N, C-alpha and C positions, 0 to 999 in steps of 0.2 A: 779479740778478748772481751767488747763490748757485748756481741751478745753473750758469753757468759757472766758476766757482769749483772748483767738484765736478769739472766734468769736465778742466778743464786740469789738477786734481791728482792725476788718476786715470789710469794706465797704458794699460788696457787698454779702446783705443775699439774695441769689436765692438760690430755689428748689435744684440746683445741689450742691450748697455749704453745704446748710443744710444738703443733703445726705450723703455727704462725711465727713463732722463733724460728723456724727451720725454714721456711719458706722467706721471711724476710733476708734471714742470712744467706740462704742461697741464690735471691734476684739479685742483692747487692753484689754480691760475688761473680756471678753472672753480667752483671755491668761491670764491673772493674776489670774481670779478666779479658772479658770480649773487648772490648776499649784497650787494653793493655797488648792484645794481640795485633789487632788491627795496625798499632805502632810498628809492630816487628814487620822486617823484607819478607818476601813473597817467600824466600830459600831457606828463611830461618825455622829449624828442627822446632823451637819450642812455638812456633805459631799453631803449626793444627793441636799440637797440646794443648795451649791455651783454648783454642775455638773448642773444643771438646768438651775440655772443664767448662765453659762456660753455656753451653748446647745441655750437658745433664745439670747443670746448678740450673739454668731458665726453666726447664722441664719439670726438676721435682720441687723449685719454688713455686710454679705456677700452680703442679696439683697440690702441693701443702696451704698455700693461700685460700686458692678457691674452693676448696673440699675439708675447711681446717671444722667443722659442725661433726666430720665423720668420728672422728675419736682416735683412739691408741691402736687399732689394729692398723688404719693408713697410717699413723706414724712410725710404728718400727718398720712398715714396708717402708716408707720414704727415707727414712735415716741408714737403715740397712742398704738399701740399692743404692742412694748417694754416696755415703761412705765407701762401700766396696769400687764402685764404680772411679770416682775420686783419686782414692788411696791405690788403685790398680793402676789407674793413668799416671801418678805421678812414682809410684815407683818404676813403674816401666820407662817412664823419660828418664829415671835417674841410671837405671840400670843402662840405657840407650847410650847416656851423654858420655862424652870420654872423660875419662879419668882426670884428664887434668882442667876438667872442667868444674868451676868454684861452687856450681848449683847442686852438681852431681848430691852429694851426702845430703845434703836440704831434701831434695827431692824424694831420697831415698826413705829419709827419718821422716817426712810428714807424710808421705804413703804408709807407712809402718803405722803412725800413730792414724790415723785415717781408718785404715782398713782393721786396727785394734779397736775404734769405735763401735765400726759397723759388725766383728763379732761378738764385742760385749752385749752390741744392744740386741742382739741375733738372739740371745740367752735368754733375754726378759720376757716374761709373759705375761703380758696386761698389767703392767706396773710404768703408767705414766711417770710417778715420781721418780723411780730409777732412770728409767727413758731422759726425762726431759733433763736429769743430773746427769747423768752420762755427755747430753750434749752440751750441756754449760761447763763440764770440766774438760771436756775435748777442747770446747772454744777458747776457753783461758789458757790452760798448757799450748795449745796451739799460736796463740797470741806472744807469749813469754817466748816460745822458739823463735817466733819469728822476727819478733823484736830482736832479741840475742841475733841472730843470724843477721840481722840488717845491720848492726853497728859491726860486727865482726866482718862482714864483707866490706864496711865502709870503710873500714880502718886498716883490711889487707889491701884495699883500693888505693888507699893515701899514702902508704906504705911503698907498695910497687911504683906509684907515680915519684915520689920522693926517690927511687931506689933508679929511676931510670933520668935524673936530672943530673 
C-alpha cells in the first residue's frame, strides 16, 4: 500500500519514476518473501513458491532500479513481465493448494489482481502517467485486500483456538 500512496501523491509520473517505484517495491518484496521462505520447512510446498517470487522480484527490481533512465519502454516491459510471472505463480499456488487451505482463495485472488495489472498495462502505449497510475492503484488495492485478509485470518485463527479449548 505504501508504494501506491507514494505514487498517488507524487506529481511526476515519468517512466524513470515508475521504474524506481517498481524497482524499490520489487526489491523490498524480494527481501521479505525471500526471508519468509527460508523460515519455512524444506518440505513445505509454499517454500518453492516464495523462493520463485523472491527471485522474480529481485531480478525485475535490479533491472528497474539500475536502468531507470531508459524510460517508458522498459517500464512497460518490467511491469508486464513481473505482474504476469508473480500473478501466474500466485494463481498456480492457489489452485494447487488443498481446498481446506485458508490461503488458497487469497492466493487466487491476489494472482488474478496481479495478472490483471499486467494485462491492463500491456494495453498502454507509452503513457507513463497511466502505467505508473495503474501500478499505484494496484498497490493500494492489494494493500487493502491483504490487510483485510490478515484481519480475517487472525479472527478465524482465534475462533478456531477458542473452539478447541
